[in-house]
A tleap script that builds the chain and sets N, CA, C and O, in Angstrom:
source leaprc.protein.ff14SB
mol = sequence {
  NMET SER TRP ARG VAL GLN VAL LYS LYS LYS
  ALA ALA LYS GLY LEU LEU ARG LEU PRO LYS
  SER VAL GLN GLN ALA LEU GLU ALA LEU ALA
  ALA ASP ILE ARG ALA THR GLY PRO ILE ARG
  GLY ASP TRP PRO ASN TYR SER LYS LEU SER
  ASP GLY SER HIE HIE CYS HIE LEU ASN TYR
  SER TYR VAL ALA VAL TRP ILE VAL ALA ASP
  ASP GLU ILE LYS ILE ILE GLU VAL THR TYR
  VAL GLY SER ARG GLN ASN ALA PRO CTYR
}
set mol.1.N position { 0.703 -1.309 -0.002 }
set mol.1.CA position { -0.036 0.033 0.085 }
set mol.1.C position { 0.747 1.279 -0.106 }
set mol.1.O position { 1.641 1.403 0.731 }
set mol.2.N position { 0.663 2.177 -0.921 }
set mol.2.CA position { 1.321 3.446 -0.988 }
set mol.2.C position { 0.875 4.358 0.136 }
set mol.2.O position { -0.097 4.063 0.831 }
set mol.3.N position { 1.594 5.490 0.323 }
set mol.3.CA position { 1.562 6.487 1.224 }
set mol.3.C position { 0.570 7.528 0.445 }
set mol.3.O position { 0.577 7.617 -0.783 }
set mol.4.N position { -0.262 8.286 1.265 }
set mol.4.CA position { -1.340 9.092 0.853 }
set mol.4.C position { -0.444 10.699 1.426 }
set mol.4.O position { 0.009 10.923 2.548 }
set mol.5.N position { -0.429 11.496 0.352 }
set mol.5.CA position { 0.161 12.923 0.714 }
set mol.5.C position { -0.904 13.895 0.519 }
set mol.5.O position { -1.574 13.989 -0.509 }
set mol.6.N position { -1.044 14.744 1.752 }
set mol.6.CA position { -1.999 15.634 1.835 }
set mol.6.C position { -1.166 17.224 2.116 }
set mol.6.O position { -0.296 17.454 2.956 }
set mol.7.N position { -1.620 17.940 1.361 }
set mol.7.CA position { -1.096 19.401 1.676 }
set mol.7.C position { -2.008 20.161 2.590 }
set mol.7.O position { -3.167 20.349 2.218 }
set mol.8.N position { -1.640 20.573 3.640 }
set mol.8.CA position { -2.637 21.397 4.641 }
set mol.8.C position { -2.805 22.633 3.778 }
set mol.8.O position { -2.117 23.095 2.868 }
set mol.9.N position { -3.982 23.039 4.372 }
set mol.9.CA position { -4.588 24.383 3.510 }
set mol.9.C position { -3.800 25.590 3.446 }
set mol.9.O position { -3.775 26.378 2.500 }
set mol.10.N position { -3.034 25.688 4.741 }
set mol.10.CA position { -2.075 26.996 4.687 }
set mol.10.C position { -0.880 26.772 3.776 }
set mol.10.O position { -0.404 27.685 3.102 }
set mol.11.N position { -0.425 25.573 3.776 }
set mol.11.CA position { 0.586 25.204 3.031 }
set mol.11.C position { 0.278 25.307 1.451 }
set mol.11.O position { 1.093 25.779 0.658 }
set mol.12.N position { -0.823 24.877 1.132 }
set mol.12.CA position { -1.304 24.890 -0.349 }
set mol.12.C position { -1.590 26.324 -0.722 }
set mol.12.O position { -1.571 26.634 -1.913 }
set mol.13.N position { -1.841 27.180 0.168 }
set mol.13.CA position { -2.284 28.656 -0.153 }
set mol.13.C position { -0.878 29.267 -0.472 }
set mol.13.O position { -0.791 30.084 -1.389 }
set mol.14.N position { 0.130 28.935 0.187 }
set mol.14.CA position { 1.472 29.521 0.146 }
set mol.14.C position { 2.132 29.021 -1.088 }
set mol.14.O position { 2.836 29.823 -1.701 }
set mol.15.N position { 1.995 27.716 -1.573 }
set mol.15.CA position { 2.712 27.204 -2.638 }
set mol.15.C position { 2.231 27.830 -3.778 }
set mol.15.O position { 3.075 27.980 -4.662 }
set mol.16.N position { 1.158 28.220 -3.998 }
set mol.16.CA position { 0.492 29.048 -5.341 }
set mol.16.C position { 1.192 30.315 -5.637 }
set mol.16.O position { 1.207 30.852 -6.744 }
set mol.17.N position { 1.905 30.856 -4.323 }
set mol.17.CA position { 2.718 32.093 -4.582 }
set mol.17.C position { 4.192 31.959 -4.980 }
set mol.17.O position { 4.854 32.943 -5.311 }
set mol.18.N position { 4.706 30.667 -4.938 }
set mol.18.CA position { 5.983 30.193 -5.355 }
set mol.18.C position { 6.188 29.879 -6.545 }
set mol.18.O position { 5.322 29.330 -7.226 }
set mol.19.N position { 7.555 30.228 -7.052 }
set mol.19.CA position { 7.910 29.634 -8.651 }
set mol.19.C position { 7.428 28.467 -9.026 }
set mol.19.O position { 7.394 27.634 -8.121 }
set mol.20.N position { 7.005 28.094 -10.159 }
set mol.20.CA position { 6.759 27.093 -10.785 }
set mol.20.C position { 7.522 25.944 -10.560 }
set mol.20.O position { 7.094 24.827 -10.269 }
set mol.21.N position { 8.912 26.367 -10.744 }
set mol.21.CA position { 9.865 25.088 -10.518 }
set mol.21.C position { 9.849 24.500 -8.906 }
set mol.21.O position { 10.241 23.379 -8.581 }
set mol.22.N position { 9.414 25.322 -8.178 }
set mol.22.CA position { 9.296 24.738 -6.789 }
set mol.22.C position { 8.076 23.994 -6.602 }
set mol.22.O position { 8.100 23.044 -5.819 }
set mol.23.N position { 7.076 24.271 -7.172 }
set mol.23.CA position { 5.769 23.628 -7.102 }
set mol.23.C position { 6.149 22.181 -7.820 }
set mol.23.O position { 5.798 21.116 -7.311 }
set mol.24.N position { 6.838 22.250 -8.948 }
set mol.24.CA position { 7.104 20.945 -9.516 }
set mol.24.C position { 7.990 19.997 -8.587 }
set mol.24.O position { 7.802 18.790 -8.431 }
set mol.25.N position { 8.895 20.696 -8.056 }
set mol.25.CA position { 9.751 20.085 -7.125 }
set mol.25.C position { 9.059 19.467 -5.986 }
set mol.25.O position { 9.523 18.427 -5.518 }
set mol.26.N position { 7.882 20.052 -5.435 }
set mol.26.CA position { 7.174 19.718 -4.423 }
set mol.26.C position { 6.144 18.264 -4.941 }
set mol.26.O position { 5.838 17.291 -4.252 }
set mol.27.N position { 5.823 18.528 -6.220 }
set mol.27.CA position { 5.219 17.396 -6.743 }
set mol.27.C position { 5.973 16.006 -7.136 }
set mol.27.O position { 5.471 14.886 -7.229 }
set mol.28.N position { 7.232 16.376 -7.326 }
set mol.28.CA position { 8.088 15.232 -7.389 }
set mol.28.C position { 8.603 14.641 -6.043 }
set mol.28.O position { 8.876 13.441 -6.005 }
set mol.29.N position { 8.759 15.466 -4.873 }
set mol.29.CA position { 8.784 14.928 -3.773 }
set mol.29.C position { 7.701 14.120 -3.242 }
set mol.29.O position { 7.985 13.077 -2.653 }
set mol.30.N position { 6.275 14.544 -3.408 }
set mol.30.CA position { 5.042 14.046 -3.150 }
set mol.30.C position { 5.172 12.429 -3.658 }
set mol.30.O position { 4.898 11.407 -3.028 }
set mol.31.N position { 5.676 12.582 -4.987 }
set mol.31.CA position { 5.534 11.366 -5.720 }
set mol.31.C position { 6.408 10.479 -5.110 }
set mol.31.O position { 5.956 9.341 -4.986 }
set mol.32.N position { 7.766 10.714 -4.605 }
set mol.32.CA position { 8.728 10.030 -3.989 }
set mol.32.C position { 8.067 9.398 -2.758 }
set mol.32.O position { 8.021 8.179 -2.587 }
set mol.33.N position { 7.567 10.289 -1.927 }
set mol.33.CA position { 7.149 9.835 -0.542 }
set mol.33.C position { 5.818 8.899 -0.796 }
set mol.33.O position { 5.625 7.949 -0.036 }
set mol.34.N position { 4.979 9.151 -1.781 }
set mol.34.CA position { 3.872 8.144 -2.027 }
set mol.34.C position { 4.483 6.780 -2.417 }
set mol.34.O position { 3.921 5.758 -2.023 }
set mol.35.N position { 5.502 6.710 -3.101 }
set mol.35.CA position { 6.212 5.451 -3.427 }
set mol.35.C position { 6.864 4.729 -2.356 }
set mol.35.O position { 6.612 3.568 -2.035 }
set mol.36.N position { 7.826 5.589 -1.760 }
set mol.36.CA position { 8.643 4.756 -0.620 }
set mol.36.C position { 8.571 5.278 0.833 }
set mol.36.O position { 9.363 4.859 1.678 }
set mol.37.N position { 7.662 6.154 1.111 }
set mol.37.CA position { 7.673 6.638 2.466 }
set mol.37.C position { 8.237 8.082 2.770 }
set mol.37.O position { 8.868 8.750 1.950 }
set mol.38.N position { 7.920 8.481 4.078 }
set mol.38.CA position { 8.351 9.823 4.602 }
set mol.38.C position { 10.145 10.124 4.652 }
set mol.38.O position { 10.688 11.221 4.525 }
set mol.39.N position { 10.666 9.085 4.826 }
set mol.39.CA position { 12.113 9.250 4.828 }
set mol.39.C position { 12.899 9.447 3.777 }
set mol.39.O position { 13.341 8.414 3.273 }
set mol.40.N position { 13.276 10.672 3.183 }
set mol.40.CA position { 13.935 10.944 1.947 }
set mol.40.C position { 15.324 11.159 2.089 }
set mol.40.O position { 15.806 12.282 1.939 }
set mol.41.N position { 15.970 10.212 2.354 }
set mol.41.CA position { 17.697 10.557 2.400 }
set mol.41.C position { 18.211 10.944 0.873 }
set mol.41.O position { 19.358 11.356 0.698 }
set mol.42.N position { 17.447 10.809 -0.016 }
set mol.42.CA position { 17.785 10.893 -1.568 }
set mol.42.C position { 17.658 12.492 -1.785 }
set mol.42.O position { 18.320 13.133 -2.601 }
set mol.43.N position { 16.609 13.060 -0.834 }
set mol.43.CA position { 16.770 14.381 -1.200 }
set mol.43.C position { 17.623 15.556 -0.728 }
set mol.43.O position { 18.160 15.345 0.360 }
set mol.44.N position { 17.868 16.694 -1.258 }
set mol.44.CA position { 18.892 17.499 -0.690 }
set mol.44.C position { 18.535 17.940 0.634 }
set mol.44.O position { 17.357 18.139 0.933 }
set mol.45.N position { 19.636 18.128 1.575 }
set mol.45.CA position { 19.342 18.454 2.941 }
set mol.45.C position { 18.393 17.672 3.589 }
set mol.45.O position { 18.006 18.233 4.614 }
set mol.46.N position { 17.913 16.684 3.407 }
set mol.46.CA position { 16.826 15.972 4.382 }
set mol.46.C position { 17.176 15.892 5.663 }
set mol.46.O position { 18.362 15.785 5.973 }
set mol.47.N position { 16.295 15.929 6.481 }
set mol.47.CA position { 16.774 15.698 7.794 }
set mol.47.C position { 15.249 15.430 8.683 }
set mol.47.O position { 14.200 16.027 8.440 }
set mol.48.N position { 15.441 14.397 9.740 }
set mol.48.CA position { 14.153 14.314 10.589 }
set mol.48.C position { 14.393 15.149 11.640 }
set mol.48.O position { 15.445 15.094 12.276 }
set mol.49.N position { 13.286 16.116 11.943 }
set mol.49.CA position { 13.528 17.212 13.135 }
set mol.49.C position { 13.235 16.680 14.487 }
set mol.49.O position { 12.644 15.603 14.556 }
set mol.50.N position { 13.516 17.194 15.384 }
set mol.50.CA position { 13.335 16.754 16.876 }
set mol.50.C position { 11.903 16.558 17.297 }
set mol.50.O position { 11.626 15.896 18.297 }
set mol.51.N position { 10.930 17.168 16.489 }
set mol.51.CA position { 9.509 17.034 16.770 }
set mol.51.C position { 8.906 15.940 16.098 }
set mol.51.O position { 7.732 15.630 16.297 }
set mol.52.N position { 9.665 15.332 15.298 }
set mol.52.CA position { 9.198 14.190 14.662 }
set mol.52.C position { 8.801 14.282 13.087 }
set mol.52.O position { 8.422 13.404 12.312 }
set mol.53.N position { 9.024 15.642 12.906 }
set mol.53.CA position { 8.748 16.190 11.417 }
set mol.53.C position { 9.897 15.902 10.697 }
set mol.53.O position { 10.919 15.499 11.251 }
set mol.54.N position { 9.784 16.117 9.247 }
set mol.54.CA position { 10.895 15.888 8.325 }
set mol.54.C position { 10.885 17.113 7.487 }
set mol.54.O position { 9.839 17.742 7.336 }
set mol.55.N position { 12.142 17.528 6.865 }
set mol.55.CA position { 12.027 18.481 6.104 }
set mol.55.C position { 13.141 18.328 4.983 }
set mol.55.O position { 14.087 17.604 5.292 }
set mol.56.N position { 13.158 18.833 3.891 }
set mol.56.CA position { 14.089 18.867 2.831 }
set mol.56.C position { 14.274 20.066 1.825 }
set mol.56.O position { 13.181 20.549 1.528 }
set mol.57.N position { 15.119 20.556 1.343 }
set mol.57.CA position { 15.218 21.671 0.460 }
set mol.57.C position { 14.661 21.054 -1.034 }
set mol.57.O position { 14.969 19.994 -1.580 }
set mol.58.N position { 13.781 22.057 -1.454 }
set mol.58.CA position { 13.267 21.822 -2.810 }
set mol.58.C position { 14.270 22.628 -3.764 }
set mol.58.O position { 14.402 22.232 -4.923 }
set mol.59.N position { 14.931 23.670 -3.345 }
set mol.59.CA position { 15.924 24.382 -4.128 }
set mol.59.C position { 16.825 25.158 -3.061 }
set mol.59.O position { 16.612 25.115 -1.849 }
set mol.60.N position { 17.733 25.787 -3.592 }
set mol.60.CA position { 18.582 26.533 -2.485 }
set mol.60.C position { 17.484 27.471 -1.531 }
set mol.60.O position { 17.776 27.564 -0.338 }
set mol.61.N position { 16.529 28.003 -1.899 }
set mol.61.CA position { 15.845 28.928 -1.147 }
set mol.61.C position { 14.568 28.383 -0.539 }
set mol.61.O position { 14.184 28.992 0.459 }
set mol.62.N position { 13.863 27.395 -0.926 }
set mol.62.CA position { 12.884 26.829 -0.649 }
set mol.62.C position { 12.915 25.344 0.162 }
set mol.62.O position { 13.744 24.474 -0.105 }
set mol.63.N position { 11.978 25.219 1.091 }
set mol.63.CA position { 11.991 24.009 1.809 }
set mol.63.C position { 10.522 23.431 1.893 }
set mol.63.O position { 9.529 24.116 1.648 }
set mol.64.N position { 10.486 22.194 2.239 }
set mol.64.CA position { 9.080 21.640 2.488 }
set mol.64.C position { 9.220 20.692 3.853 }
set mol.64.O position { 10.048 19.796 4.011 }
set mol.65.N position { 8.380 21.044 4.632 }
set mol.65.CA position { 8.235 20.346 6.130 }
set mol.65.C position { 6.843 19.277 6.036 }
set mol.65.O position { 5.698 19.593 5.713 }
set mol.66.N position { 7.290 18.109 6.376 }
set mol.66.CA position { 6.157 17.273 6.430 }
set mol.66.C position { 6.180 16.424 7.870 }
set mol.66.O position { 7.161 16.401 8.614 }
set mol.67.N position { 4.886 15.712 8.131 }
set mol.67.CA position { 4.609 14.814 9.193 }
set mol.67.C position { 4.056 13.641 9.035 }
set mol.67.O position { 3.243 13.529 8.118 }
set mol.68.N position { 4.334 12.560 9.824 }
set mol.68.CA position { 3.544 11.555 9.378 }
set mol.68.C position { 2.278 11.435 10.254 }
set mol.68.O position { 2.335 11.079 11.431 }
set mol.69.N position { 1.113 11.758 9.605 }
set mol.69.CA position { -0.077 12.026 10.542 }
set mol.69.C position { -0.850 10.664 10.834 }
set mol.69.O position { -1.687 10.674 11.737 }
set mol.70.N position { -0.619 9.517 10.133 }
set mol.70.CA position { -0.906 8.187 10.683 }
set mol.70.C position { 0.032 7.238 9.881 }
set mol.70.O position { 0.194 7.207 8.661 }
set mol.71.N position { 0.606 6.480 10.833 }
set mol.71.CA position { 1.535 5.519 10.361 }
set mol.71.C position { 0.763 4.157 9.766 }
set mol.71.O position { 1.152 3.472 8.820 }
set mol.72.N position { -0.213 3.991 10.426 }
set mol.72.CA position { -1.074 2.776 10.085 }
set mol.72.C position { -1.776 2.708 8.849 }
set mol.72.O position { -1.734 1.746 8.081 }
set mol.73.N position { -2.507 3.895 8.656 }
set mol.73.CA position { -2.896 4.009 7.140 }
set mol.73.C position { -2.217 4.680 6.306 }
set mol.73.O position { -2.664 4.892 5.179 }
set mol.74.N position { -1.005 5.142 6.706 }
set mol.74.CA position { 0.199 5.652 5.846 }
set mol.74.C position { -0.299 7.233 5.078 }
set mol.74.O position { -0.393 7.490 3.878 }
set mol.75.N position { -0.526 8.005 6.119 }
set mol.75.CA position { -0.951 9.442 5.658 }
set mol.75.C position { 0.239 10.382 6.022 }
set mol.75.O position { 0.718 10.283 7.152 }
set mol.76.N position { 0.706 11.212 5.213 }
set mol.76.CA position { 1.553 12.284 5.368 }
set mol.76.C position { 0.922 13.663 5.074 }
set mol.76.O position { 0.234 13.860 4.073 }
set mol.77.N position { 1.174 14.535 5.932 }
set mol.77.CA position { 0.699 15.925 5.647 }
set mol.77.C position { 1.893 16.861 5.609 }
set mol.77.O position { 2.790 16.926 6.450 }
set mol.78.N position { 1.747 17.655 4.375 }
set mol.78.CA position { 2.930 18.498 4.163 }
set mol.78.C position { 2.348 19.813 4.920 }
set mol.78.O position { 1.354 20.432 4.539 }
set mol.79.N position { 3.152 20.141 6.079 }
set mol.79.CA position { 2.582 21.300 6.750 }
set mol.79.C position { 3.140 22.646 6.445 }
set mol.79.O position { 2.673 23.661 6.962 }
set mol.80.N position { 4.270 22.661 5.496 }
set mol.80.CA position { 4.924 23.991 5.315 }
set mol.80.C position { 5.571 23.868 3.944 }
set mol.80.O position { 6.125 22.838 3.561 }
set mol.81.N position { 5.464 24.997 3.219 }
set mol.81.CA position { 6.358 24.926 1.856 }
set mol.81.C position { 6.730 26.393 1.523 }
set mol.81.O position { 5.811 27.082 1.082 }
set mol.82.N position { 7.742 26.870 1.647 }
set mol.82.CA position { 8.164 28.102 1.505 }
set mol.82.C position { 9.702 28.427 1.893 }
set mol.82.O position { 10.458 27.493 2.158 }
set mol.83.N position { 10.159 29.801 1.922 }
set mol.83.CA position { 11.306 30.342 2.240 }
set mol.83.C position { 12.075 29.455 3.382 }
set mol.83.O position { 11.424 29.106 4.367 }
set mol.84.N position { 13.316 29.124 3.273 }
set mol.84.CA position { 13.820 28.221 4.321 }
set mol.84.C position { 14.133 29.447 5.401 }
set mol.84.O position { 14.458 29.051 6.520 }
set mol.85.N position { 14.078 30.834 5.214 }
set mol.85.CA position { 14.147 31.652 6.235 }
set mol.85.C position { 13.112 31.683 7.335 }
set mol.85.O position { 13.355 31.883 8.526 }
set mol.86.N position { 11.770 31.431 6.721 }
set mol.86.CA position { 10.748 31.253 7.691 }
set mol.86.C position { 10.334 29.916 8.010 }
set mol.86.O position { 9.215 29.825 8.514 }
set mol.87.N position { 10.911 28.979 7.851 }
set mol.87.CA position { 10.798 27.514 7.922 }
set mol.87.C position { 10.466 27.344 9.601 }
set mol.87.O position { 11.037 27.923 10.525 }
set mol.88.N position { 9.534 26.519 9.661 }
set mol.88.CA position { 9.072 26.319 11.371 }
set mol.88.C position { 9.825 25.357 12.075 }
set mol.88.O position { 9.285 24.559 12.840 }
set mol.89.N position { 11.304 25.389 11.818 }
set mol.89.CA position { 12.215 24.518 12.828 }
set mol.89.C position { 13.116 25.152 13.475 }
set mol.89.O position { 13.847 24.552 14.263 }
savepdb mol mol.pdb
quit
């Protein structure tokens, strides 16, 4: 069973203001997460954060942050997509 990736409302709203290349990078990240899960050591500057969330860089300036909302039914929630200066970590 593959993972389901949901983008939280606030993250989706911010995503629309970002460059198309960043939006496409998030789509690629979501596809990788759907296929193989939330741990993405193959993405640039990936790390698991102390609060249990995960993050990686989409490019030099932008990051994505996600959490495992439900491990049993495999749901991932993207909680932030935006500039790394404003990232919640």
